[in-house]
DRENMARZA-362060 format. One line per 2 residues: number of its first residue (from 1); their letters; for each residue x, y, z of N, C-alpha, C. Coordinates in pm, 1 decimal, always signed. Layout:
// residues N
NUM> A> X Y Z X Y Z X Y Z  ...;
END
This chain:
// residues 91
1> MS> +87.5 -136.0 +21.9 +34.4 -14.3 +24.9 +104.3 +110.2 +29.8  +55.6 +190.2 -64.5 +133.6 +336.5 -72.6 +110.6 +377.0 +36.9;
3> RM> +202.6 +521.8 +80.6 +183.3 +571.1 +108.2 +78.5 +733.6 +136.8  +6.6 +760.7 +182.6 -86.6 +894.8 +180.9 -53.0 +974.5 +251.1;
5> VM> -81.0 +1130.8 +211.5 -63.6 +1195.9 +229.1 -164.9 +1315.0 +237.0  -157.8 +1393.3 +286.8 -286.8 +1528.3 +293.0 -266.6 +1598.7 +184.7;
7> CT> -271.8 +1624.1 +41.7 -246.0 +1708.3 -99.2 -256.8 +1827.1 -61.8  -193.4 +1884.0 -118.9 -180.6 +2075.0 -48.2 -253.4 +2113.2 -189.3;
9> RY> -244.8 +2053.4 -280.6 -263.7 +2063.9 -443.5 -454.7 +2018.9 -409.0  -445.4 +1921.4 -426.1 -633.8 +1835.7 -457.1 -721.9 +1857.5 -300.4;
11> KK> -669.4 +1874.2 -182.1 -685.2 +1899.0 -83.0 -777.7 +1754.6 -11.6  -698.2 +1641.0 -73.4 -731.1 +1514.8 -5.4 -666.5 +1441.3 +13.7;
13> EL> -669.9 +1331.6 +56.4 -596.5 +1191.4 +74.0 -532.2 +1146.8 -20.5  -409.7 +1136.0 -138.6 -404.7 +1051.3 -213.8 -291.0 +999.4 -168.0;
15> PG> -200.5 +922.6 -247.8 -47.1 +828.5 -228.9 +15.4 +932.4 -254.9  +128.3 +934.2 -186.8 +201.1 +1036.2 -156.3 +337.5 +964.3 -264.3;
17> LD> +428.2 +1075.3 -294.9 +571.9 +1017.4 -366.7 +657.0 +888.5 -269.5  +747.5 +821.4 -331.6 +847.3 +743.5 -260.8 +984.9 +803.3 -220.5;
19> AA> +1007.5 +923.2 -261.8 +1106.5 +965.6 -187.7 +1104.0 +1151.9 -179.7  +1152.3 +1233.9 -111.3 +1169.6 +1382.6 -158.0 +1228.7 +1419.8 -276.1;
21> PF> +1161.1 +1488.3 -394.8 +1182.5 +1541.7 -512.7 +1355.5 +1573.9 -523.8  +1411.8 +1636.4 -443.5 +1481.4 +1734.3 -409.9 +1556.9 +1735.9 -242.1;
23> PG> +1686.5 +1762.5 -227.2 +1716.6 +1770.5 -80.4 +1690.7 +1878.6 -52.9  +1690.3 +1913.0 +128.0 +1656.4 +2005.3 +192.8 +1540.5 +2038.4 +246.3;
25> AN> +1496.1 +2113.0 +312.4 +1348.4 +2135.0 +385.3 +1241.1 +2137.4 +249.8  +1238.1 +2228.5 +104.8 +1181.6 +2257.5 +52.8 +1128.0 +2108.2 -8.2;
27> GE> +1207.4 +2007.0 -3.7 +1186.5 +1841.8 -80.2 +1099.5 +1803.1 +30.2  +1109.9 +1837.5 +170.9 +1132.5 +1712.0 +296.3 +953.7 +1763.7 +308.0;
29> NV> +918.7 +1911.4 +265.0 +765.9 +1946.9 +277.2 +678.8 +1922.8 +167.7  +735.7 +1905.5 +35.7 +684.2 +1864.8 -117.7 +666.9 +1652.9 -27.0;
31> YA> +765.1 +1642.0 -7.2 +789.4 +1505.2 +15.7 +644.0 +1460.4 +108.6  +618.3 +1555.1 +236.8 +500.4 +1523.4 +301.1 +364.7 +1580.0 +273.1;
33> SV> +402.3 +1656.6 +200.4 +206.0 +1709.7 +146.6 +181.8 +1727.1 -9.8  +266.5 +1666.2 -96.2 +254.6 +1690.7 -218.9 +230.3 +1537.2 -231.3;
35> SA> +102.5 +1495.8 -331.2 +45.5 +1370.1 -368.7 +129.9 +1356.6 -515.3  +186.5 +1189.7 -517.3 +246.3 +1172.4 -628.9 +163.2 +1240.9 -795.2;
37> QA> +29.9 +1226.5 -788.8 -34.8 +1271.3 -896.5 +6.8 +1448.0 -893.9  +19.2 +1492.0 -780.7 -15.5 +1696.2 -872.6 +216.2 +1713.1 -856.9;
39> WA> +232.7 +1616.3 -831.2 +428.1 +1622.5 -873.2 +420.3 +1585.4 -1002.7  +353.3 +1476.5 -1047.0 +364.1 +1405.7 -1155.0 +335.0 +1558.1 -1285.4;
41> EW> +256.6 +1606.7 -1258.2 +155.3 +1731.1 -1338.1 +247.5 +1818.6 -1334.7  +313.3 +1884.8 -1219.7 +393.5 +1970.7 -1237.5 +531.4 +1926.8 -1252.0;
43> QH> +566.8 +1789.3 -1316.0 +692.7 +1828.6 -1409.8 +644.6 +1866.1 -1534.7  +528.3 +1800.9 -1516.4 +479.6 +1809.5 -1691.6 +465.8 +2007.8 -1739.6;
45> LQ> +397.2 +2046.7 -1682.5 +372.8 +2181.9 -1669.5 +525.8 +2273.0 -1656.9  +604.6 +2192.8 -1575.0 +791.3 +2259.6 -1551.9 +823.7 +2274.7 -1685.2;
47> TM> +833.3 +2122.1 -1748.4 +904.6 +2127.7 -1873.6 +819.3 +2164.1 -1944.4  +737.1 +2241.6 -1955.4 +627.1 +2319.1 -2113.8 +719.7 +2439.5 -2041.8;
49> LI> +673.7 +2514.6 -1904.0 +747.7 +2628.9 -1911.2 +896.8 +2624.1 -1934.1  +972.8 +2571.9 -1919.6 +1163.2 +2528.0 -1939.5 +1131.7 +2592.8 -2082.6;
51> NE> +1075.8 +2473.6 -2149.8 +1106.7 +2511.2 -2319.8 +1018.9 +2566.1 -2368.7  +888.1 +2618.1 -2318.1 +793.5 +2735.6 -2428.4 +898.4 +2825.8 -2392.0;
53> KH> +960.2 +2929.7 -2266.0 +951.3 +3045.0 -2188.0 +1113.6 +3032.7 -2216.1  +1176.5 +2935.1 -2276.4 +1315.7 +2918.7 -2316.5 +1387.7 +2969.0 -2190.2;
55> LN> +1382.7 +2902.9 -2080.3 +1475.9 +2901.7 -1969.1 +1593.8 +2864.3 -1959.3  +1680.8 +2904.6 -1856.7 +1808.9 +2853.7 -1865.9 +1837.8 +2854.9 -1710.1;
57> MM> +1828.1 +2666.6 -1691.2 +1835.4 +2654.9 -1563.7 +1981.0 +2692.9 -1466.0  +2101.2 +2738.1 -1567.9 +2172.8 +2776.7 -1492.7 +2158.8 +2911.8 -1481.5;
59> DK> +2072.3 +2976.7 -1527.7 +2062.0 +3167.0 -1476.6 +1953.0 +3148.1 -1297.4  +1978.2 +3228.2 -1226.3 +1922.8 +3220.8 -1094.2 +1783.6 +3311.9 -1125.0;
61> AS> +1762.9 +3392.8 -1179.1 +1627.5 +3443.7 -1224.2 +1527.5 +3385.5 -1268.2  +1558.3 +3240.7 -1383.7 +1444.1 +3172.5 -1413.4 +1446.3 +3023.1 -1297.1;
63> RK> +1575.2 +3032.4 -1182.9 +1525.1 +2907.4 -1099.8 +1419.0 +2952.4 -1005.8  +1449.7 +3113.1 -1003.7 +1347.3 +3215.9 -875.6 +1226.0 +3133.5 -931.2;
65> YL> +1197.6 +3192.9 -1080.6 +1053.8 +3160.1 -1160.5 +981.5 +3073.8 -1123.0  +1080.5 +2915.6 -1157.5 +1033.6 +2818.9 -1151.6 +1018.0 +2815.5 -1030.0;
67> NE> +1046.5 +2793.9 -934.7 +1028.7 +2776.7 -740.9 +885.3 +2832.2 -716.1  +903.6 +2990.3 -785.5 +734.5 +3050.3 -809.1 +643.2 +2985.5 -817.6;
69> QR> +662.5 +2945.4 -951.3 +526.1 +2867.3 -1022.2 +507.7 +2702.7 -950.4  +604.8 +2670.0 -923.2 +629.0 +2517.3 -824.3 +527.4 +2582.6 -737.0;
71> GK> +574.0 +2645.1 -640.2 +488.4 +2674.4 -488.7 +329.1 +2707.4 -583.0  +371.9 +2791.1 -640.9 +170.3 +2813.9 -650.8 +106.0 +2712.5 -684.2;
73> FL> +163.1 +2648.1 -786.0 +105.3 +2520.7 -851.6 +72.2 +2440.6 -747.2  +179.7 +2357.5 -714.5 +156.3 +2290.2 -569.2 +21.4 +2305.1 -443.8;
75> VG> -27.2 +2485.3 -445.0 -106.2 +2459.7 -360.5 -255.6 +2529.5 -427.8  -229.2 +2479.9 -555.2 -367.1 +2538.4 -597.1 -373.4 +2634.9 -672.7;
77> ET> -292.4 +2752.5 -664.5 -291.0 +2905.4 -699.3 -253.1 +2847.7 -903.0  -293.4 +2997.9 -913.0 -299.7 +2949.7 -1076.2 -181.5 +3022.8 -1106.2;
79> TD> -122.6 +2964.8 -1197.3 +27.5 +2949.4 -1261.7 +14.0 +3017.2 -1373.5  +177.4 +3041.3 -1494.4 +160.0 +3059.0 -1599.2 +136.1 +2958.7 -1685.4;
81> HA> +133.5 +2972.7 -1808.3 +130.1 +2871.9 -1912.7 +178.3 +2913.0 -2045.7  +244.3 +2787.5 -2101.3 +321.2 +2849.0 -2228.9 +207.6 +2937.2 -2304.3;
83> DG> +261.7 +3059.0 -2349.8 +180.9 +3099.4 -2438.7 +126.6 +2974.6 -2598.4  +31.7 +2982.5 -2643.3 -26.7 +2939.5 -2738.8 -124.0 +2749.6 -2682.6;
85> YT> -55.7 +2778.5 -2535.6 -58.2 +2625.3 -2527.1 -202.8 +2580.0 -2544.0  -289.2 +2473.9 -2627.3 -411.0 +2406.3 -2586.2 -364.3 +2272.2 -2565.2;
87> AP> -463.1 +2240.2 -2458.6 -458.4 +2149.6 -2385.8 -491.3 +2026.9 -2530.9  -480.6 +1891.2 -2534.4 -523.3 +1807.6 -2623.9 -669.2 +1754.5 -2566.5;
89> EI> -733.9 +1755.4 -2690.5 -901.2 +1656.0 -2642.6 -896.7 +1563.6 -2586.7  -963.5 +1546.8 -2492.3 -1020.5 +1402.7 -2397.5 -1050.7 +1316.8 -2504.5;
91> K> -1096.0 +1249.9 -2543.2 -1228.0 +1125.3 -2621.8 -1247.8 +1038.0 -2506.0;
END
């Protein structure tokens, strides 16, 4: 059985991550309060933001921007999206 967490994004109990996604206090907070589903969705959005906004992860301002977007996403707030992106139709 998976470890369950009260997900900050979905406000319900869902299966959690198997390990902290990155080291430090922020990684431990994500591990303790973000579901595996929400984290997977964040990774998808993160990839889109990096690619479509041409973010350079060596640039401190780009990392700060991405961390801000992650914080908003994981608590269910509105985040930036790639310009012109439309989600695929679900059939």
